[in-house]
N, C-alpha and C positions, 0 to 999 in steps of 0.2 A: 703096451702102456700098462703101468701098475694098476691093480684092481681098485685102489683107494684114491686114484688120481681125481681131484675135483674137476668138475666140468664148468667151463665158462660158456654161457649161452649167448650166441650172437644172432642178431636179427638183421636181415638185409631189407632195406626199404629204398628210399630215394638215394641214400648213401649208407655205407656200412655202419652199423650201430653195435657197440660192444658194451656189455654190462661190466661194471666194476665188481669182481667176485667178492670183494670185501663187504660190499653192501648187501650181499645175499643173506647175511645173517639177520637182516630185518632190523638193524640198529643204526640205520643211516649210513653215511659214508660217501663214496664217490658219486659223481654226477651220473644220473641214469641208473642208479642202483635199484630202484623200485620199478616194478613193471606189471601192475594190474592191467588186464587187457580187456578192451571191448571188442573182442574178435568175433567175427561171424563166419570165418572159414579161411583157408589159405592153401597154397600149393605144398608140395612135399618138402620135407626137411632133408638136409644132407650134411654129413660131417665135413667140417672144414679141414683143410690140409694141416697136418701137424707141423708146428714150427720148431720142433725139437726142444732142447733144454733139459734141465735136471728133472729127476723123478719128482712127481708131486706138482709139476707145473700144470696150469689149468689147461685141460683139453677143451676144444671148442666144438660146440654144436650149433649149426647154422640153420636158421629159419628164414624163409622169405615172406615178408609181410605183404598183405594185400589190402591197400587202402580202400579199394572199391567195395570190399566186403566189410569195411568198418573196423579194421585192425589198427589200433593205436595204443601203444603201451605207455601207461602213466609212469613217468620217470622222476617225478618230483617227490622226494621223501616227506616233505612238509605236508603235502596234500594227503598222502597216505596216513600220516599220523592224525590229521584232523578227521579223516573218515573213521578210523578206529576209535578215536575219542568220542565222536558223535554217536557211535553205536552203543557205547556204554555196556560193552559185553560183560556178562556175568559168568561165573564158573559153571553154572547149571544150564547155560544157553546152548541151543542148537542154532547155528548160523547158516543161512542159505546164501552162498556167494555166487553171483552170476558173473561169468567172465573172469576167472582167476588168472588167466594168462600163464605165466611161468611160476606163479605162486608166491611172489614177494609179499603181497598183502595177506595172502592165505596163511603164510607162516606166522605172521603176527596174530591172526585170528585163532590159530591153533593153540597158541600159548594161553589165550584168555578163555576160550569157549570149551564146553564139554565135548561138542562135536561140530565139525564144519562139513556141510554138504556143498560141494563145488560143482556148478553146472558149466561145462565147457564144450563149445561147439567143435573146436579144432582138436582132433585126436592127438596131434603132436604135443600141444601144450598140456592136454589132459595127462599124457604120459609123463611129461616133465614134472608137473606138480605132484604126481604120485611118487615119483622117484625122490623128489626133494623132501617130502614128508617122511617117507620111509628112512631116508638117509639121516634125517634129524631125529629119528626115533619117535616120531609123532604117529600114533596109531588111531587118532580120533578124526581122520579125514576120510570122507567118502566122495569119490568123484563120479559124477553122472555125465556121460557123453551125450551130445545131441542138442537140438534146438530147444531153448527154454520155453518157447511158446507152445511146443507140442509135448513137452515132458510132463511126467507126473510129479507134481511138487510135493516135497515133504512137509510135515508139520515143523514149523520153525518159530523161534522167538524174535530173531532179527534177520532182515534181508539186507545184504550189501551188494550193490550191482554197479558194474561199469560195462554197459552193454552197447551194442550198435545203436546209434541214434535213430536209425530208420525204423526201429521197432519200439520207440519210446511210448507211443500212444497205446498199442495193443498190450504191451507189457504192463503199463500203468493200470489199465482196465483190469487185467487179470489179477494183478497184485491187490488192488482194492477190493475185488470180489472174493479174494481167497479166504477160506474158512478152514479151521478155526483162525480167529484173528491173531495177528502177530503183535509184538510189543512195539517195534519200531522198524523203520527201513531207512537206509542211507543210500541215496541213489545219485549217480552221475548222469546228467542230462546235457543236451545242447543248451547253451545259455538262453536262447530265445524261448525254447520250450519251457525251461525252468522258470523264467520270468513270468510267463503266463500262468504257471502253476501257483506261484506265490503272490501274484498281483493282488493288491488291496483295492478296496472300493475307491473309485475316482481315478485310479491310475490308467494309463493308456492301454496297458496289456490286460486289464480286468475284463473277463468275459466268461463264457460258458465253462471253459476248462477250469478256471479258478473256482467258480461257484460249485460246480459238480464235484470237484475234488474235495471241497470242504464238507460235503455231505458225509464223507467217510473218514477223513483224517484232518489233523492239524498239520500244516506243512510250513517249514521254515528254511531259510537259506543257511547252509553250513559255511560255504566259502565259494568264491569265484575261482575258476581255473583257466589260466591263459592257454592258448593253443601250443605255446612253447613248452608246456609241461608234459607233452606227449612226444613219442617218437614212433612213426613219423608224425609230424604235427598235422592235426585236422585243419580244415578250412575255417572252422568256427571256434569261438571260445566256449567254455563249458561252465557248469555250476553244479555243486553238490548240494542236495536238499535232504532234509530229514522229514519223514512222515511218521506221525503217531496217531493210531486209530482212535476214533471217538469212543468213549466209554461212559454211558451206554451208547450204542449206535443210534443214529437218527432214524425214526420210523417214517417212511415216506413212500407214496405210490410213485414208483420210478417212471412209469409211462406218463402219468399226469405231469410230473415234475419236468420231464424232458420236453413235453409239448409246450409248457409255459416258457421254459428257457429259450426254446428256439424262436418263439415269437418275440420275446423281450430283447434278445440279442441278435436278431436278424439284422437290425440297424441300431446298434447299441447307443448311438448318440442322438437318435430320434427320441422325442418324448413318447411316452407309452400311449397317449391318446392317438397319435398317428400310427403307431405300430399295430394297435388293436383295432383301429378304424379302417384298416386295409380291407378292400372288398373280398379278396380271397380268404383272409383270416376270418372275417365275419361269416362268410359262407360255410366254412368248415366248422366253426364253433356252433353255428345254428343247426347244422346237420347232427352234430353230436348231442346238442340240446334236445332236439326233437326225438332222437332215439332214446335218450335218458328219460324223457317224459313218458314215452310209450312203454318203456320197460318198467317204470316205477308207478305208472298210473297218475303221474302228477299233471296238474293243469298248467298249460303253457301261459306265460305272461301275456297280457293284452297290449303292452307297450311295444314299440318297434324293438327288435332284438338288439340292434346296435346300442340303443339307449340302455338296455338291460346290461350289456357288457360294460358300458361306460360307468354305470352305477357302482360296479365293484371297484373300479379304479378311483372313483370319486370318494367312496367310503373311506379310503386310506390316504386321500389327498395325493394321489399319484398320477393324476391326469397329465400334468405338465412336468413330471419327473422323467429322467433318462435312466436307462437300464444300468449304465456304468456307475450311477450314483446310488444304487440300491444294494443293501447288504443282505446276507443270507436270511436273517430273521424276518426282514420285511417281505422277502419273496415267499416265505412260508405263510405269512399272514395273507398275502395276496392270493396264493393258491386256495387257501381255506375260504376266502371271501368269494372267489369264483365258484367253488364247489357248493357253497351254501346256496347259491342262486341256481344250482343245477347246471352250471356251465363247466364243461369238461374238455380236456385237451387230448383225450385218447378215444379211440373207437369203442363206444360203449357196448356194441353188439359183440365184439371180439372179446370183451372183458367178462362176459357172463360165464361164471364157473372158472375164471382164470385166477392166477395167483397175484396178490397185491404186489409182490416183490418182483414180478417179471418185468422185463424192459430195461434192466440195468445196463445191458450191453449197448443200448442206444445212447447212453449218456456221453460216451467218449468217441462216438463216430465223428469223423472229420476233425479230430483233435489235433492232427498233425498240420492241417491247413488253417489259415486264418479265416474262419467262417463268420466271425463276428465283424460285420462291416462297419466302417467308421462313419458313414454318412447317414 
């Protein structure tokens, strides 16, 4: 085979899938030409049998896709263009791309960014994207092999991710906690998870995930992605969202905030009077209150503690309000109202000498499951 023979990458899934080599230029073209991957791992690659033909005909490289490990290649060029456009990549940017697959989205990013750091779990795809970049004369690509959740992340301006949906929650937590702050992130998520991220006050999907995410970023929908835009198609539809970090960031005690959110959204369609009047809730809050009074030398209130709790809700006219109807600003006011009364949502003994910022990891626990009950 001649040295300069172009390669046509072929993926085997439920049925053979062949890329249009013309679309590898990153300028659109044949169906299935683009292929950003949310790959989590796969079996070994093997060369396909040569079909003969004139010199310069596309040589084939065959990969076997593994849907169980989350490997689905984005084949819709229109979606790829929307992702790149949403990233608003600047010539001075470092882009951190998660799941580059065979590099079709990567090649577009390399044209626009100063540097692209691509994180790829599958070593076969990592090798392919390296070859493509070198073949195109692009020297501004760095490929990091391995699990993105265990990797050392670089400093970056923009993050673009098409990752396995089963790691959406831990990835989102790590991204939002990443420092120094990035300019924006454009991320592909399962549609249901994305809808919970972008949900607005009063919508059915509005819950802890939406409120906690808004502590760190402003999040918007870029576009919806049908399952037919992938090969092999996943069992669910997807959505691309854009996150822009708050500047300046919101200053909040994460342990306190998380405790408040878990009570409010434990039954998000119940009125707060019922949520905070629960016996277990009152017991826990009273224990925290007694500890706080002992540590600070404060005199405990003479009224029944339940009335003390209800007074904070009444001060903001929230006794008959439901969690799903309350926005971020009002939740901040509510937390301050409770704290002014010495009512806290975290273990006060454990907080002595602790960091105000600790507890951020708890904000996104259970985010993959629907922990905000409807009743």
